[in-house]
N, C-alpha and C positions, 0 to 999 in steps of 0.2 A: 371167783370167776364172774361175779355180778358187779356191774358198775351202773350207777344211775346218775346222769348228769344233764343230758339234753332233753328239754321239755318237748320239743317237736318230735323227736324219735320215740319217746315214751308214749305220746298221744297216739301215734300211728300204730303202735304195738298193742297196748292194752288200755291206755287212758280213755280212749273213746268208748270202750265197753264198760269201763268202771263208771262212767257218767250215767249209763243206763241203770246199772245196779244202784248207784247212789240215790236216784230218784225214788225207787221203791224202798230203799233203806231208810231214808229220812222220813218218808210218809209212815212207815211202820213204827218209828219211835214216838210219834204223836206228842211232840214237845210243844208247850205253850209258846205263843208269840212273846217276844221280849226277853228270851232266854240268852244267857251268855254261853258261847260254844268254844271249845278247843278242839282243833282238828290235828291229831298227832300223825306225823308222816304225811303231810298234806300233798306232797308231790307237786303236780302241776295245777292243783286246785280243783280237781274234778268234784270231790265231795264238798269242799268249801263253797264253790259256786252254787251247788245245789241247795245247800243250807240257806244261802243268801236269797236265792230265787223262790224257795218254797216254804221256809220255816219262819219268816219274819223275825229274825234274831235281833237282840239288842246289840250284840257284838260277836265277831268271829275272829279268833286268832288261829292261824295255821302255822305249824312248825314242821321243819324238815331239815335233815342234816346236809342235803344237797343244795349248794349255793345256786347251781344251775336251775334246779326246779323252783327254788324260792324266787329267783329273778323272773322266771317264766310266769309264775303265779302272780307276782306283783304287777306284771304288765298286762295280764289278761283277766284278772279277777278284781275289779274295783269294788270297794266297800268292805274289804276285809284287811286285817293286818297280818303280815307274814314275818317270821323270824327264822334264822338258821339255828336250829337246836336239834339235838338227838333226843330219842325217847328217854335217855338217862339224864336229861337236863330240862325236864318239864318245868314250867313256871309254877308258882305257888298257888295261883287261883284265889278263891274257889271259883269253879265253873258249874253252871247248871247241867251242862252236857259235855262229856268228853268222848270223842269218837275217833275211830281209826279205820281207814279203808285200804285193804290190800297191803298192809304193812306188818302186821303182827308176826308173820313168818320170817320177816327179814330182821327182826329185833333179836339179837343173841340172848339177852336176858329178858325174855318176854313175860315171865311170871312177875319179875320185879317191876317191869313197866306197867303191867296191869294193876299191881298193888299201888303204885304211884298214882295211876289214873283214878283208882278208888278213893285215895286220900283227897284228891282235889276236885272230884266230880260227883255231883248228886246222881247223875245217870251216866253209865258207861256202856258204850256199844261199839262193836267192831264187825267187819266182814272180811272174809278171805276167799280166794278161789278154791273150788273143789277140784284140786289138781288130780286126784286119783281117778275121777270118773266124769264129772260134769263139765269141766272146762275143755270142751271138745277141740278147740283150735290148738291147744297145747297137748292134749292127749294123743291126737293123731301124730303130731310131731315126734313126741318121745317114744311112741310105739314103733315108729319107723327107725328112730335112732337105735333103739335096743335091738331091733331085728338085724341091723347092719353091723352094729358095734356093741355086742353084749357087755363088754367091759365098761361101757359108758352109763350103765344102769344107775350108778350112784349119783349122776347128775340130774336124774329125773326128779322133778319137784314133788311128785307123788311120794317118792321114797324119802326125799329130804325133809318134807313137811307133812308127816303122817297125821298130825293133829288137826289138819284143815278139814275137819268134819264136824257135824253137830256134836257128836260125843266128845271129840277132842277139845272143842272149844269149851264145852261144859266142864271138862276136867281141869283145863287151864284156869278158868274163872274160879272154880272151887279152890284150887291150890293157891290162888291169889287172895282168897279170903271172902269172896262174894258168897252170900248165903242163898241167893236165888238167881237163876239165869234162865232166860228164854232164848230159844234158837229157832231159826227158820231158813228155808232155802229161798234164794232169789234167782230166777232163771230169766235170762235175756237173750234175744236173738243176736248172733254175730254173723252178718251177711257180707259176703265178698263178691264183687262184680266178676272176678276172674281168679284163676290160680295165681297170677302175678300179684294181684291185689292182696291175696292171702300171704304169699311168700315174701314180698318185699320187706315187711317189718322185721322178719327174721334175719335180715342182713344188716340191721342197725347196730348190733353189738351190745344192746342194753337189755338186761334181764338174763336169767339163766339160759333160756333156750337160744336167743340170739348170740349170747357170749359163747355158747358151745359151738355154734356154726363158725364163729371166727377162728376157732382152734383147728378147723379142718383144712386140708389141702383143697385146691380147686376141684380136682377130680372127685374127692370124697364129698365135697359140697354138692356137686352135680348129682352124684349117686343118691344122696339124701333127698335132694329136691325131687327127683323122680319117684323115690320110694314114698315120700309124703303125698305127692300128686296121685299115685295109684290108690292110696288109702281114702282120699277125700271123696265124699258124695258130690258129684258134679252134675248140675242141671244141663239140659240140652243147650241152653244159651251160654253155658260156661260159668254161670254163677255157682257159688258154694254157700249153702244155707246151713249154718251150724247154730248151736246154742251154747251159752256159758252159764254155769251154775256157781253161785257164791253161797257160802254159809255165813249167816249173821248171828251174832249173840248180843244180848241186851241184859243189863242188870241195873 
């Protein structure tokens, strides 16, 4: 039910918030200038552009299976190289740093992908959203969905990706052969000017939540819209101030 293709739609949904996480993530890695980087599942280039801006790399290669995302990144992130590749087709390297932002949960063979990253990277680091608790803009949405349609619980990313926690990432890294791993939470603000500003990205059809909305009839979409609105903390001026938590792991 998930399709990733349009860079503009992805940016309006979670790409803009990923950029905030990426800044803290790259700073946490403390990699020396002049390093070679591989960004696995680079998407629209949120993490790649942060590496270029803040880490003084010698080179950055971003790979993603979506041609639409790669085209978007090539147009908007000068200074990096981009290729259409899946996580099962990573280049040989070696690389000083291999990173992956908001992608690990969408890789079916994620342990094998981590093993491959360990083979070609001196440092390997990832981050994922805390779907179960800390990614508030999605948590409010899925709680409203389940209240209206209990049989849709299986689509909730918290249930689909239960390993998106500090403990879950540690277990995945250990299974992939890493002997040491550090984890941390990264919390960023996700502020919306109005409910329409919050809701509009859910109509784009990309990502599990927007894709679910597309399966609903117009009356059911409207009922869900109002159920979500009722759950959101709305300021007197109509703005909605939420936070998003990501879990990061480094080895």
